[in-house]
PyMOL Python script that loads the backbone (N, CA, C, O; Angstrom):
from pymol import cmd

cmd.read_pdbstr("""\
ATOM      1  N   MET A   1      95.883 128.482 102.439  1.00  0.00           N
ATOM      2  CA  MET A   1      96.895 127.967 103.264  1.00  0.00           C
ATOM      3  C   MET A   1      97.730 126.886 102.536  1.00  0.00           C
ATOM      4  O   MET A   1      97.179 125.978 101.913  1.00  0.00           O
ATOM      5  N   GLU A   2      99.011 127.000 102.625  1.00  0.00           N
ATOM      6  CA  GLU A   2      99.937 126.074 102.035  1.00  0.00           C
ATOM      7  C   GLU A   2     100.609 125.190 103.042  1.00  0.00           C
ATOM      8  O   GLU A   2     101.144 125.709 104.022  1.00  0.00           O
ATOM      9  N   LEU A   3     100.619 123.876 102.866  1.00  0.00           N
ATOM     10  CA  LEU A   3     101.280 122.943 103.739  1.00  0.00           C
ATOM     11  C   LEU A   3     102.154 122.000 102.940  1.00  0.00           C
ATOM     12  O   LEU A   3     101.950 121.850 101.735  1.00  0.00           O
ATOM     13  N   LEU A   4     103.101 121.376 103.563  1.00  0.00           N
ATOM     14  CA  LEU A   4     103.987 120.372 102.958  1.00  0.00           C
ATOM     15  C   LEU A   4     103.463 118.921 103.372  1.00  0.00           C
ATOM     16  O   LEU A   4     103.004 118.695 104.491  1.00  0.00           O
ATOM     17  N   ILE A   5     103.565 118.029 102.438  1.00  0.00           N
ATOM     18  CA  ILE A   5     103.088 116.641 102.668  1.00  0.00           C
ATOM     19  C   ILE A   5     104.106 115.734 101.939  1.00  0.00           C
ATOM     20  O   ILE A   5     104.724 116.104 100.941  1.00  0.00           O
ATOM     21  N   LEU A   6     104.231 114.537 102.504  1.00  0.00           N
ATOM     22  CA  LEU A   6     105.134 113.571 101.841  1.00  0.00           C
ATOM     23  C   LEU A   6     104.330 112.449 101.201  1.00  0.00           C
ATOM     24  O   LEU A   6     103.280 112.051 101.707  1.00  0.00           O
ATOM     25  N   LYS A   7     104.831 111.952 100.094  1.00  0.00           N
ATOM     26  CA  LYS A   7     104.206 110.827  99.380  1.00  0.00           C
ATOM     27  C   LYS A   7     105.248 109.812  99.040  1.00  0.00           C
ATOM     28  O   LYS A   7     106.425 110.114  98.847  1.00  0.00           O
ATOM     29  N   SER A   8     104.754 108.545  98.970  1.00  0.00           N
ATOM     30  CA  SER A   8     105.586 107.480  98.418  1.00  0.00           C
ATOM     31  C   SER A   8     104.768 106.836  97.364  1.00  0.00           C
ATOM     32  O   SER A   8     103.824 106.114  97.683  1.00  0.00           O
ATOM     33  N   GLY A   9     105.086 107.063  96.085  1.00  0.00           N
ATOM     34  CA  GLY A   9     104.229 106.590  95.027  1.00  0.00           C
ATOM     35  C   GLY A   9     102.792 107.300  95.201  1.00  0.00           C
ATOM     36  O   GLY A   9     102.678 108.511  95.393  1.00  0.00           O
ATOM     37  N   PRO A  10     101.746 106.434  95.116  1.00  0.00           N
ATOM     38  CA  PRO A  10     100.414 107.028  95.272  1.00  0.00           C
ATOM     39  C   PRO A  10      99.955 107.235  96.730  1.00  0.00           C
ATOM     40  O   PRO A  10      98.895 107.808  96.983  1.00  0.00           O
ATOM     41  N   ASP A  11     100.783 106.752  97.688  1.00  0.00           N
ATOM     42  CA  ASP A  11     100.383 106.752  99.075  1.00  0.00           C
ATOM     43  C   ASP A  11     100.922 108.094  99.748  1.00  0.00           C
ATOM     44  O   ASP A  11     101.956 108.639  99.361  1.00  0.00           O
ATOM     45  N   TYR A  12     100.158 108.562 100.757  1.00  0.00           N
ATOM     46  CA  TYR A  12     100.634 109.576 101.591  1.00  0.00           C
ATOM     47  C   TYR A  12     101.318 109.007 102.855  1.00  0.00           C
ATOM     48  O   TYR A  12     101.112 107.841 103.194  1.00  0.00           O
ATOM     49  N   ILE A  13     102.106 109.804 103.528  1.00  0.00           N
ATOM     50  CA  ILE A  13     102.910 109.323 104.655  1.00  0.00           C
ATOM     51  C   ILE A  13     102.442 109.987 105.927  1.00  0.00           C
ATOM     52  O   ILE A  13     102.205 111.193 105.995  1.00  0.00           O
ATOM     53  N   ARG A  14     102.319 109.132 106.941  1.00  0.00           N
ATOM     54  CA  ARG A  14     101.990 109.627 108.279  1.00  0.00           C
ATOM     55  C   ARG A  14     103.239 109.260 109.178  1.00  0.00           C
ATOM     56  O   ARG A  14     103.769 108.149 109.162  1.00  0.00           O
ATOM     57  N   TYR A  15     103.632 110.278 109.931  1.00  0.00           N
ATOM     58  CA  TYR A  15     104.744 110.054 110.858  1.00  0.00           C
ATOM     59  C   TYR A  15     104.202 110.047 112.269  1.00  0.00           C
ATOM     60  O   TYR A  15     103.714 111.065 112.760  1.00  0.00           O
ATOM     61  N   LYS A  16     104.284 108.913 112.916  1.00  0.00           N
ATOM     62  CA  LYS A  16     103.646 108.777 114.244  1.00  0.00           C
ATOM     63  C   LYS A  16     104.569 107.883 115.101  1.00  0.00           C
ATOM     64  O   LYS A  16     105.031 106.834 114.650  1.00  0.00           O
ATOM     65  N   ASP A  17     104.813 108.308 116.294  1.00  0.00           N
ATOM     66  CA  ASP A  17     105.611 107.527 117.246  1.00  0.00           C
ATOM     67  C   ASP A  17     106.956 107.018 116.675  1.00  0.00           C
ATOM     68  O   ASP A  17     107.382 105.900 116.965  1.00  0.00           O
ATOM     69  N   GLY A  18     107.592 107.843 115.881  1.00  0.00           N
ATOM     70  CA  GLY A  18     108.842 107.486 115.329  1.00  0.00           C
ATOM     71  C   GLY A  18     108.853 106.521 114.079  1.00  0.00           C
ATOM     72  O   GLY A  18     109.899 106.074 113.607  1.00  0.00           O
ATOM     73  N   ALA A  19     107.650 106.253 113.608  1.00  0.00           N
ATOM     74  CA  ALA A  19     107.446 105.342 112.452  1.00  0.00           C
ATOM     75  C   ALA A  19     106.733 106.029 111.292  1.00  0.00           C
ATOM     76  O   ALA A  19     105.956 106.969 111.461  1.00  0.00           O
ATOM     77  N   TYR A  20     107.024 105.536 110.167  1.00  0.00           N
ATOM     78  CA  TYR A  20     106.396 106.048 108.907  1.00  0.00           C
ATOM     79  C   TYR A  20     105.340 105.068 108.405  1.00  0.00           C
ATOM     80  O   TYR A  20     105.629 103.883 108.237  1.00  0.00           O
ATOM     81  N   LEU A  21     104.163 105.531 108.172  1.00  0.00           N
ATOM     82  CA  LEU A  21     103.059 104.643 107.784  1.00  0.00           C
ATOM     83  C   LEU A  21     102.483 105.217 106.463  1.00  0.00           C
ATOM     84  O   LEU A  21     102.358 106.424 106.259  1.00  0.00           O
ATOM     85  N   ARG A  22     102.134 104.216 105.561  1.00  0.00           N
ATOM     86  CA  ARG A  22     101.453 104.632 104.332  1.00  0.00           C
ATOM     87  C   ARG A  22      99.966 104.807 104.723  1.00  0.00           C
ATOM     88  O   ARG A  22      99.399 104.024 105.485  1.00  0.00           O
ATOM     89  N   THR A  23      99.370 105.875 104.157  1.00  0.00           N
ATOM     90  CA  THR A  23      97.993 106.191 104.520  1.00  0.00           C
ATOM     91  C   THR A  23      97.308 107.028 103.346  1.00  0.00           C
ATOM     92  O   THR A  23      97.930 107.368 102.340  1.00  0.00           O
ATOM     93  N   GLY A  24      96.090 107.298 103.553  1.00  0.00           N
ATOM     94  CA  GLY A  24      95.359 108.220 102.645  1.00  0.00           C
ATOM     95  C   GLY A  24      95.554 109.598 103.087  1.00  0.00           C
ATOM     96  O   GLY A  24      96.071 109.871 104.170  1.00  0.00           O
ATOM     97  N   LEU A  25      95.115 110.519 102.195  1.00  0.00           N
ATOM     98  CA  LEU A  25      95.283 111.942 102.469  1.00  0.00           C
ATOM     99  C   LEU A  25      94.736 112.380 103.794  1.00  0.00           C
ATOM    100  O   LEU A  25      95.311 113.244 104.456  1.00  0.00           O
ATOM    101  N   ASP A  26      93.612 111.783 104.197  1.00  0.00           N
ATOM    102  CA  ASP A  26      92.920 112.206 105.484  1.00  0.00           C
ATOM    103  C   ASP A  26      93.676 111.924 106.770  1.00  0.00           C
ATOM    104  O   ASP A  26      93.368 112.493 107.818  1.00  0.00           O
ATOM    105  N   LYS A  27      94.677 111.037 106.687  1.00  0.00           N
ATOM    106  CA  LYS A  27      95.410 110.654 107.857  1.00  0.00           C
ATOM    107  C   LYS A  27      96.946 111.085 107.755  1.00  0.00           C
ATOM    108  O   LYS A  27      97.734 110.858 108.673  1.00  0.00           O
ATOM    109  N   ALA A  28      97.283 111.679 106.650  1.00  0.00           N
ATOM    110  CA  ALA A  28      98.725 112.063 106.358  1.00  0.00           C
ATOM    111  C   ALA A  28      99.184 113.184 107.310  1.00  0.00           C
ATOM    112  O   ALA A  28      98.402 114.040 107.724  1.00  0.00           O
ATOM    113  N   SER A  29     100.480 113.140 107.638  1.00  0.00           N
ATOM    114  CA  SER A  29     101.098 114.224 108.392  1.00  0.00           C
ATOM    115  C   SER A  29     101.314 115.390 107.464  1.00  0.00           C
ATOM    116  O   SER A  29     101.770 115.223 106.333  1.00  0.00           O
ATOM    117  N   VAL A  30     100.988 116.560 107.937  1.00  0.00           N
ATOM    118  CA  VAL A  30     101.254 117.820 107.202  1.00  0.00           C
ATOM    119  C   VAL A  30     102.195 118.771 108.001  1.00  0.00           C
ATOM    120  O   VAL A  30     102.220 118.712 109.230  1.00  0.00           O
ATOM    121  N   PHE A  31     102.916 119.589 107.351  1.00  0.00           N
ATOM    122  CA  PHE A  31     103.803 120.467 107.967  1.00  0.00           C
ATOM    123  C   PHE A  31     103.737 121.854 107.361  1.00  0.00           C
ATOM    124  O   PHE A  31     103.460 122.012 106.172  1.00  0.00           O
ATOM    125  N   PRO A  32     104.003 122.890 108.210  1.00  0.00           N
ATOM    126  CA  PRO A  32     103.998 124.254 107.662  1.00  0.00           C
ATOM    127  C   PRO A  32     105.110 124.465 106.684  1.00  0.00           C
ATOM    128  O   PRO A  32     106.095 123.728 106.708  1.00  0.00           O
ATOM    129  N   MET A  33     104.992 125.423 105.840  1.00  0.00           N
ATOM    130  CA  MET A  33     106.028 125.676 104.814  1.00  0.00           C
ATOM    131  C   MET A  33     107.371 125.964 105.426  1.00  0.00           C
ATOM    132  O   MET A  33     108.378 125.649 104.792  1.00  0.00           O
ATOM    133  N   ASP A  34     107.465 126.512 106.559  1.00  0.00           N
ATOM    134  CA  ASP A  34     108.706 126.930 107.213  1.00  0.00           C
ATOM    135  C   ASP A  34     109.423 125.724 107.769  1.00  0.00           C
ATOM    136  O   ASP A  34     110.523 125.889 108.295  1.00  0.00           O
ATOM    137  N   ARG A  35     108.888 124.534 107.693  1.00  0.00           N
ATOM    138  CA  ARG A  35     109.556 123.310 108.162  1.00  0.00           C
ATOM    139  C   ARG A  35     110.081 122.409 107.046  1.00  0.00           C
ATOM    140  O   ARG A  35     110.191 121.189 107.161  1.00  0.00           O
ATOM    141  N   MET A  36     110.411 123.147 105.906  1.00  0.00           N
ATOM    142  CA  MET A  36     110.932 122.346 104.729  1.00  0.00           C
ATOM    143  C   MET A  36     112.139 121.527 105.085  1.00  0.00           C
ATOM    144  O   MET A  36     112.275 120.391 104.629  1.00  0.00           O
ATOM    145  N   MET A  37     113.048 122.095 105.916  1.00  0.00           N
ATOM    146  CA  MET A  37     114.275 121.289 106.215  1.00  0.00           C
ATOM    147  C   MET A  37     113.912 120.016 106.929  1.00  0.00           C
ATOM    148  O   MET A  37     114.485 118.979 106.592  1.00  0.00           O
ATOM    149  N   LEU A  38     113.017 120.003 107.877  1.00  0.00           N
ATOM    150  CA  LEU A  38     112.510 118.825 108.571  1.00  0.00           C
ATOM    151  C   LEU A  38     111.865 117.835 107.583  1.00  0.00           C
ATOM    152  O   LEU A  38     112.081 116.627 107.680  1.00  0.00           O
ATOM    153  N   VAL A  39     111.084 118.350 106.647  1.00  0.00           N
ATOM    154  CA  VAL A  39     110.368 117.501 105.704  1.00  0.00           C
ATOM    155  C   VAL A  39     111.393 116.808 104.765  1.00  0.00           C
ATOM    156  O   VAL A  39     111.242 115.642 104.401  1.00  0.00           O
ATOM    157  N   ARG A  40     112.414 117.560 104.401  1.00  0.00           N
ATOM    158  CA  ARG A  40     113.515 116.974 103.570  1.00  0.00           C
ATOM    159  C   ARG A  40     114.239 115.841 104.336  1.00  0.00           C
ATOM    160  O   ARG A  40     114.605 114.820 103.754  1.00  0.00           O
ATOM    161  N   GLN A  41     114.432 116.045 105.633  1.00  0.00           N
ATOM    162  CA  GLN A  41     115.052 115.006 106.444  1.00  0.00           C
ATOM    163  C   GLN A  41     114.165 113.791 106.545  1.00  0.00           C
ATOM    164  O   GLN A  41     114.669 112.668 106.561  1.00  0.00           O
ATOM    165  N   HIS A  42     112.855 113.975 106.614  1.00  0.00           N
ATOM    166  CA  HIS A  42     111.940 112.782 106.643  1.00  0.00           C
ATOM    167  C   HIS A  42     111.956 112.070 105.282  1.00  0.00           C
ATOM    168  O   HIS A  42     111.912 110.841 105.219  1.00  0.00           O
ATOM    169  N   ALA A  43     112.019 112.842 104.210  1.00  0.00           N
ATOM    170  CA  ALA A  43     112.081 112.284 102.869  1.00  0.00           C
ATOM    171  C   ALA A  43     113.330 111.429 102.720  1.00  0.00           C
ATOM    172  O   ALA A  43     113.261 110.323 102.186  1.00  0.00           O
ATOM    173  N   GLU A  44     114.434 111.911 103.170  1.00  0.00           N
ATOM    174  CA  GLU A  44     115.661 111.072 103.099  1.00  0.00           C
ATOM    175  C   GLU A  44     115.592 109.880 103.968  1.00  0.00           C
ATOM    176  O   GLU A  44     116.086 108.816 103.594  1.00  0.00           O
ATOM    177  N   ALA A  45     114.994 110.009 105.130  1.00  0.00           N
ATOM    178  CA  ALA A  45     114.766 108.854 106.021  1.00  0.00           C
ATOM    179  C   ALA A  45     113.916 107.756 105.319  1.00  0.00           C
ATOM    180  O   ALA A  45     114.218 106.564 105.388  1.00  0.00           O
ATOM    181  N   LEU A  46     112.854 108.217 104.651  1.00  0.00           N
ATOM    182  CA  LEU A  46     111.952 107.331 103.944  1.00  0.00           C
ATOM    183  C   LEU A  46     112.732 106.584 102.829  1.00  0.00           C
ATOM    184  O   LEU A  46     112.571 105.379 102.638  1.00  0.00           O
ATOM    185  N   LYS A  47     113.564 107.332 102.117  1.00  0.00           N
ATOM    186  CA  LYS A  47     114.336 106.669 101.033  1.00  0.00           C
ATOM    187  C   LYS A  47     115.326 105.645 101.589  1.00  0.00           C
ATOM    188  O   LYS A  47     115.529 104.594 100.981  1.00  0.00           O
ATOM    189  N   ASN A  48     115.954 105.940 102.753  1.00  0.00           N
ATOM    190  CA  ASN A  48     116.853 104.998 103.389  1.00  0.00           C
ATOM    191  C   ASN A  48     116.117 103.834 103.915  1.00  0.00           C
ATOM    192  O   ASN A  48     116.746 102.785 104.055  1.00  0.00           O
ATOM    193  N   LEU A  49     114.839 103.881 104.232  1.00  0.00           N
ATOM    194  CA  LEU A  49     114.065 102.744 104.736  1.00  0.00           C
ATOM    195  C   LEU A  49     113.472 101.900 103.574  1.00  0.00           C
ATOM    196  O   LEU A  49     112.783 100.903 103.791  1.00  0.00           O
ATOM    197  N   GLY A  50     113.774 102.347 102.336  1.00  0.00           N
ATOM    198  CA  GLY A  50     113.277 101.576 101.209  1.00  0.00           C
ATOM    199  C   GLY A  50     112.001 102.033 100.620  1.00  0.00           C
ATOM    200  O   GLY A  50     111.493 101.388  99.704  1.00  0.00           O
ATOM    201  N   PHE A  51     111.451 103.104 101.086  1.00  0.00           N
ATOM    202  CA  PHE A  51     110.254 103.603 100.407  1.00  0.00           C
ATOM    203  C   PHE A  51     110.555 104.101  98.981  1.00  0.00           C
ATOM    204  O   PHE A  51     111.550 104.779  98.724  1.00  0.00           O
ATOM    205  N   LYS A  52     109.662 103.735  98.094  1.00  0.00           N
ATOM    206  CA  LYS A  52     109.945 104.072  96.596  1.00  0.00           C
ATOM    207  C   LYS A  52     109.275 105.358  96.225  1.00  0.00           C
ATOM    208  O   LYS A  52     108.276 105.739  96.836  1.00  0.00           O
ATOM    209  N   ASP A  53     109.807 106.042  95.230  1.00  0.00           N
ATOM    210  CA  ASP A  53     109.189 107.258  94.675  1.00  0.00           C
ATOM    211  C   ASP A  53     108.776 108.235  95.721  1.00  0.00           C
ATOM    212  O   ASP A  53     107.656 108.744  95.676  1.00  0.00           O
ATOM    213  N   VAL A  54     109.655 108.528  96.687  1.00  0.00           N
ATOM    214  CA  VAL A  54     109.425 109.510  97.679  1.00  0.00           C
ATOM    215  C   VAL A  54     109.436 110.917  97.097  1.00  0.00           C
ATOM    216  O   VAL A  54     110.346 111.277  96.350  1.00  0.00           O
ATOM    217  N   SER A  55     108.393 111.739  97.450  1.00  0.00           N
ATOM    218  CA  SER A  55     108.315 113.103  96.996  1.00  0.00           C
ATOM    219  C   SER A  55     107.694 113.984  98.031  1.00  0.00           C
ATOM    220  O   SER A  55     106.941 113.554  98.905  1.00  0.00           O
ATOM    221  N   ILE A  56     108.045 115.253  97.893  1.00  0.00           N
ATOM    222  CA  ILE A  56     107.499 116.249  98.748  1.00  0.00           C
ATOM    223  C   ILE A  56     106.500 117.050  97.927  1.00  0.00           C
ATOM    224  O   ILE A  56     106.831 117.479  96.822  1.00  0.00           O
ATOM    225  N   LYS A  57     105.286 117.266  98.430  1.00  0.00           N
ATOM    226  CA  LYS A  57     104.304 117.971  97.735  1.00  0.00           C
ATOM    227  C   LYS A  57     103.848 119.151  98.518  1.00  0.00           C
ATOM    228  O   LYS A  57     103.958 119.170  99.744  1.00  0.00           O
ATOM    229  N   LYS A  58     103.321 120.170  97.816  1.00  0.00           N
ATOM    230  CA  LYS A  58     102.682 121.337  98.502  1.00  0.00           C
ATOM    231  C   LYS A  58     101.173 121.126  98.435  1.00  0.00           C
ATOM    232  O   LYS A  58     100.602 120.990  97.353  1.00  0.00           O
ATOM    233  N   LEU A  59     100.540 121.102  99.599  1.00  0.00           N
ATOM    234  CA  LEU A  59      99.146 120.909  99.664  1.00  0.00           C
ATOM    235  C   LEU A  59      98.537 122.339  99.822  1.00  0.00           C
ATOM    236  O   LEU A  59      98.948 123.064 100.728  1.00  0.00           O
ATOM    237  N   VAL A  60      97.608 122.742  98.996  1.00  0.00           N
ATOM    238  CA  VAL A  60      96.977 124.049  98.983  1.00  0.00           C
ATOM    239  C   VAL A  60      95.578 123.944  99.433  1.00  0.00           C
ATOM    240  O   VAL A  60      94.758 123.350  98.734  1.00  0.00           O
ATOM    241  N   LEU A  61      95.250 124.491 100.571  1.00  0.00           N
ATOM    242  CA  LEU A  61      93.924 124.417 101.200  1.00  0.00           C
ATOM    243  C   LEU A  61      93.175 125.789 100.953  1.00  0.00           C
ATOM    244  O   LEU A  61      93.765 126.865 101.048  1.00  0.00           O
ATOM    245  N   THR A  62      91.920 125.683 100.651  1.00  0.00           N
ATOM    246  CA  THR A  62      91.071 126.904 100.491  1.00  0.00           C
ATOM    247  C   THR A  62      89.896 126.737 101.365  1.00  0.00           C
ATOM    248  O   THR A  62      89.460 125.603 101.565  1.00  0.00           O
ATOM    249  N   GLU A  63      89.357 127.753 101.893  1.00  0.00           N
ATOM    250  CA  GLU A  63      88.132 127.727 102.668  1.00  0.00           C
ATOM    251  C   GLU A  63      87.058 128.560 102.006  1.00  0.00           C
ATOM    252  O   GLU A  63      87.268 129.734 101.701  1.00  0.00           O
ATOM    253  N   GLU A  64      85.878 127.934 101.779  1.00  0.00           N
ATOM    254  CA  GLU A  64      84.819 128.582 101.092  1.00  0.00           C
ATOM    255  C   GLU A  64      83.489 128.284 101.767  1.00  0.00           C
ATOM    256  O   GLU A  64      83.326 127.211 102.350  1.00  0.00           O
ATOM    257  N   GLU A  65      82.564 129.179 101.706  1.00  0.00           N
ATOM    258  CA  GLU A  65      81.223 129.020 102.253  1.00  0.00           C
ATOM    259  C   GLU A  65      80.507 127.981 101.371  1.00  0.00           C
ATOM    260  O   GLU A  65      80.694 127.920 100.156  1.00  0.00           O
ATOM    261  N   ILE A  66      79.667 127.158 102.056  1.00  0.00           N
ATOM    262  CA  ILE A  66      78.832 126.262 101.220  1.00  0.00           C
ATOM    263  C   ILE A  66      77.370 126.406 101.602  1.00  0.00           C
ATOM    264  O   ILE A  66      76.512 125.743 101.020  1.00  0.00           O
TER     265      ILE A  66
END
""", "prot")
cmd.dss("prot")
cmd.show_as("cartoon", "prot")
cmd.util.cbc("prot")
cmd.orient("prot")
């Protein structure tokens, strides 16, 4: 499974209640690949709010038996 995720420097971004929060990977907001336009809008909003080194990453999840 492939998902989109936002980062600001080493931090991941959580979007909650209209606010952007720096967080770890386990709390970050993720988006399906078909929401790229929305993710780009979020990235632009982050830059406008002064977040540094904003980037969009593809998160690749795999499921395996253990």
